[in-house]
LUMFILUM-830918 format. One record per residue (C-alpha): x, y, z. Coordinates in steps of 0.05 Angstrom, whole numbers, padded with zeros to 5 digits, always signed. Each point is the difference from the previous one (the first is absolute). Example, Ala and Ser with C-alpha at 12.3 -4.5 7.8 and 13.67 -1.06 7.14 Angstrom:
BEGIN
+00246-00090+00156 +00027+00069-00013 
This chain:
BEGIN
+01756+01652+01892 -00044+00039-00048 -00009+00054+00053 +00075+00007+00008 +00011+00004-00075 -00054+00053-00005 +00032+00041+00056 +00067-00007-00034 -00026+00025-00067 -00031+00061+00034 +00061+00016+00042 +00042+00062-00011 +00052-00017-00055 +00055+00034+00041 -00018-00044+00060 +00000-00063-00042 +00069+00016-00028 +00026+00013+00070 -00032-00063+00029 +00031-00043-00055 +00068+00033+00014 -00008-00018+00073 -00014-00072-00020 +00064-00008-00040 +00042+00035+00052 -00032-00047+00051 +00024-00060-00041 +00071+00024+00009 -00012+00009+00075 -00027-00071+00004 +00061-00028-00035 +00049+00037+00045 -00040-00015+00063 +00001-00074-00015 +00072-00006-00025 +00044+00054+00030 +00016-00033+00067 +00015-00067-00032 +00041+00036-00053 +00043+00032+00054 +00008-00065+00037 +00015-00044-00061 +00044+00050-00036 +00038+00038+00054 -00009-00047+00061 -00011+00057+00049 -00001-00008+00075 -00058+00027+00041 +00043+00059+00021 +00019+00015-00072 -00073-00006-00022 -00019+00051+00053 +00053+00050-00021 -00020-00007-00073 -00066+00033+00017 +00036+00066+00012 +00016+00011-00074 -00065-00033-00022 -00041+00048+00042 +00044+00061-00015 -00042+00022-00060 -00061-00001+00045 +00035+00049+00046 +00016+00043-00060 -00071+00001-00028 -00014+00070+00027 +00060+00025-00039 -00018-00039-00063 -00071+00028+00001 +00029+00069+00012 +00042-00006-00063 -00061-00025-00038 -00049+00052+00029 -00006+00037-00066 -00026-00063-00034 -00071-00028+00006 -00004-00060+00046 -00022-00043-00059 +00071+00011-00028 +00029-00023+00066 -00036-00065-00014 +00036-00009-00067 +00066+00011+00035 -00017-00054+00052 -00011-00051-00055 +00065+00017-00036 +00043+00000+00063 -00029-00066+00023 +00010-00033-00068 +00073+00021-00005 +00016-00020+00072 -00033-00069-00004 +00033-00015-00067 +00067+00018+00030 -00013-00047+00059 -00014-00057-00048 +00055+00009-00051 +00052+00052+00022 +00017-00019+00072 +00064-00041-00002 +00017+00022+00071 -00032+00023+00065 +00015+00074-00008 -00023+00002-00072 -00065-00032+00023 -00009+00057+00051 +00004+00053-00055 -00057-00033-00040 -00039-00012+00064 +00004+00075+00013 -00033+00015-00067 -00055-00052+00011 -00011+00027+00070 -00004+00072-00024 -00056-00017-00048 -00037-00041+00052 +00003+00053+00053 -00020+00057-00046 -00061-00040-00019 -00024+00003+00073 -00014+00075-00008 -00027-00009-00071 -00051-00052+00021 -00026+00041+00058 -00005+00066-00037 -00031-00030-00063 -00048-00043+00042 -00025+00062+00037 -00007+00038-00065 -00041-00054-00033 -00046-00006+00061 -00073+00021-00007 -00052+00017+00051 +00048-00002+00059 +00016-00074-00010 +00075+00010+00009 +00011-00065+00038 -00040-00040-00050 +00040+00027-00059 +00067-00011+00034 -00024-00070+00018 -00015-00014-00073 +00070+00021-00021 +00031-00041+00056 -00043-00060-00018 +00023+00006-00073 +00072-00003+00024 -00016-00062+00039 -00035-00032-00059 +00061+00014-00042 +00043-00028+00056 -00035-00067-00011 +00023+00001-00072 +00071+00020+00019 +00008-00051+00056 -00034-00052-00044 +00053+00011-00054 +00055-00012+00052 -00036-00062+00025 -00005-00028-00071 +00071+00019-00019 +00027-00032+00064 -00022-00067-00028 +00023+00012-00072 +00058+00048-00004 +00049-00032+00048 +00064+00041+00008 -00028+00053-00047 -00059+00015+00046 +00022+00069+00020 +00020+00021-00071 -00069-00018-00027 -00038+00027+00060 +00035+00068+00000 -00005+00006-00076 -00076-00009+00004 -00004+00049+00058 +00039+00052-00039 -00043-00010-00061 -00063+00010+00042 +00028+00065+00028 +00013+00026-00071 -00072-00014-00018 -00022+00038+00062 +00041+00060-00021 -00034+00000-00068 -00070-00005+00032 +00015+00056+00050 +00021+00043-00059 -00071-00008-00027 -00030+00034+00062 -00016+00068-00030 -00015+00062+00040 +00014+00074+00009 +00039+00038+00052 -00050-00018+00055 +00040-00064+00003 +00056+00040+00033 +00014-00011+00073 +00003+00075+00009 +00057+00050+00003 +00024-00025+00068 +00059-00047+00000 -00001-00011+00075 -00053+00006+00054 +00007-00009+00075 -00058+00019+00047 -00009-00014+00073 -00072-00017-00015 +00024-00063-00037 +00041-00026+00059 -00040-00064+00011 +00004-00016-00074 +00076+00008+00004 +00004-00044+00063 -00043-00055-00030 +00046-00001-00061 +00062-00005+00044 -00029-00058+00040 -00024-00034-00063 +00070+00006-00030 +00029-00039+00058 -00056-00052+00000 +00001-00009-00075 +00074-00012-00004 +00001-00053+00054 -00049-00041-00042 +00026+00016-00069 +00070-00019+00020 -00002-00051+00056 -00067-00037-00008 +00018-00028-00069 +00072-00009+00021 -00022-00043+00059 -00044-00042-00046 +00056-00008-00052 +00061-00011+00045 -00030-00031+00064 -00058-00040-00028 +00028-00013-00070 -00056+00032-00040 +00015-00009-00075 -00012+00052-00055 -00063-00039-00018 -00025+00003+00072 +00013+00074+00006 -00034+00012-00066 -00060-00042+00023 -00005+00041+00064 +00000+00065-00039 -00051-00027-00049 -00045-00017+00060 +00011+00069+00032 -00013+00035-00067 -00063-00040-00014 -00029+00016+00068 +00024+00071-00007 -00041+00012-00063 -00063-00006+00042 +00029+00024+00067 +00030+00065-00024 -00063+00023-00036 -00040-00019+00062 +00049+00037+00045 -00007+00063-00042 -00075-00002+00011 +00010-00014+00075 +00044+00061+00006 -00052+00044-00034 -00055-00028+00045 +00032-00007+00068 +00058+00049-00003 +00075-00005+00003 +00007-00005+00076 -00035-00067+00008 +00037-00031-00059 +00067+00023+00028 -00017-00027+00069 -00017-00069-00028 +00064+00001-00040 +00041+00012+00063 -00033-00058+00037 +00011-00047-00059 +00073+00021-00003 +00008-00024+00072 -00029-00067-00019 +00046-00006-00061 +00062+00019+00040 -00015-00049+00056 -00016-00054-00051 +00067+00006-00035 +00035+00006+00068 -00030-00062+00032 -00029-00046-00053 +00040-00051-00040 -00059-00029-00037 +00009+00013-00074 -00075+00005-00017 -00008+00052+00056 +00060+00040-00025 -00025-00003-00071 -00068+00025+00023 +00031+00057+00039 +00044+00018-00060 -00062+00006-00043 -00038+00040+00053 +00057+00050+00006 +00001+00008-00076 -00074+00016+00002 +00007+00051+00056 +00049+00041-00040 -00063+00027-00034 -00012+00042+00062 +00041+00053-00037 -00068+00018-00031 -00023+00025+00069 +00062+00044+00008 -00010+00030-00069 -00074+00016+00010 +00015+00028+00069 +00051+00049-00030 -00048+00018-00057 -00055+00014+00052 +00042+00046+00044 +00041+00034-00054 -00002+00076+00004 +00005+00005-00076 -00007-00051-00055 +00069+00021-00025 +00029-00025+00066 -00019-00073-00014 +00053-00022-00051 +00061+00031+00034 -00024-00023+00069 -00010-00071-00026 +00071+00003-00026 +00026+00026+00067 -00038-00057+00034 +00035-00051-00044 +00067+00033+00016 -00014-00003+00075 -00022-00072-00007 +00065-00018-00034 +00045+00040+00046 -00020-00052+00051 -00004-00060-00046 +00072+00010-00023 +00026-00009+00071 -00047-00053+00028 +00025-00058-00042 +00072+00012+00019 -00019+00002+00074 -00044-00062-00011 +00058-00037-00033 +00045+00015+00060 -00055-00021+00048 -00010-00065-00039 +00075-00015+00000 +00005+00012+00075 -00065-00032+00026 -00034-00037-00057 -00056+00018-00047 -00055-00004+00053 +00030+00061+00035 -00013+00042-00062 -00074-00014+00001 -00007+00009+00075 +00033+00068-00006 -00047+00017-00058 -00061-00013+00044 +00013+00067+00033 -00017+00033-00066 -00071-00027+00006 -00006+00038+00066 +00026+00063-00032 -00047-00004-00059 -00059-00011+00048 +00017+00063+00040 +00010+00042-00063 -00066-00026-00028 -00037+00022+00062 +00023+00071-00015 -00028+00000-00071 -00051+00056-00004 -00067-00020-00031 -00034+00067+00009 +00024+00029-00066 -00049-00006-00057 +00022-00042-00059 +00028+00041-00057 -00033+00001-00067 +00044-00034-00051 -00009+00060-00046 -00011-00008-00074 +00021-00066-00032 +00064+00001-00040 -00018+00031-00067 +00018-00038-00062 +00011+00048-00059 +00052-00021-00050 +00071+00025+00014 
């Protein structure tokens, strides 16, 4: 503990402010991750088909990320971080207190989603910028682990409120999530720097050299949405998982993720992206077949936690792009384009999954998803490991604004 405190005292003040901002934004993510599906079920009583179609507007801001970052290209990325905190706070507060009807709820959900999806680019760009000595995976793993650590706090709040707040659960939970996001916006505003924090003059980058990065993002978009939408929906509607149970599962996944994500970052640095992506594809097959054929709650809970952990493989895609990038200025706009490609798919998959569920049952959704594991495996085999790893460049400077 003394060693950790000493390292913290010696850390770059800008990095400490950013890391604390990540923590508070992660609390909000933990609250929403634990409560959102139950909120939809308890408040709006959606069918599986309606739940699938709701993902189209929820994922729409992710599709529009490349346009959002284009509009923000004249601002330093650290300012993007402030905007993520503000958008998320307003959206989550609206979900909790200003959603008398389904369509009003969608409007607030769009704001929350816009902040959450913009943060995907912010985390990757700032993580690479704060990296030292080529340890890109390690630094990204630390940021991801901090989000998981915060997720424990967020899900833990939902777990506690589920036993105390009664019908007011979602009001209290979303109020605390919004407050945490506001704190994150303040902390992000304390990350000082000069114009080297800019993503560059380019608003949009598309290069054939990055084709495997694009494909991996597209496949991940489909894979991610199956499990963000239908895995918790199966647990809630088929197996009767309560808000407290879902919160406990996310606490477990977050607690394991604190260690796992830091370790995964080091593994990516040591063994390369290809091997990590291949293992991810094989584990995806196991998870899909498990949800398709198993009816044992403990097994399904374990697979749900495993899938949450494997979302950290985004670290490998980010370091792969950073390693092959023609110019450092390509990284931020290409990350944004990757998020847009991811969400172009993830907007459509839940609707298709909802129709498949309605026609053939929920198992058919996961059996169809197993084909994604095969696709990711093939794409991972094509990942080129001959390029030398890029230097992270100078650390983000911290003069006063």
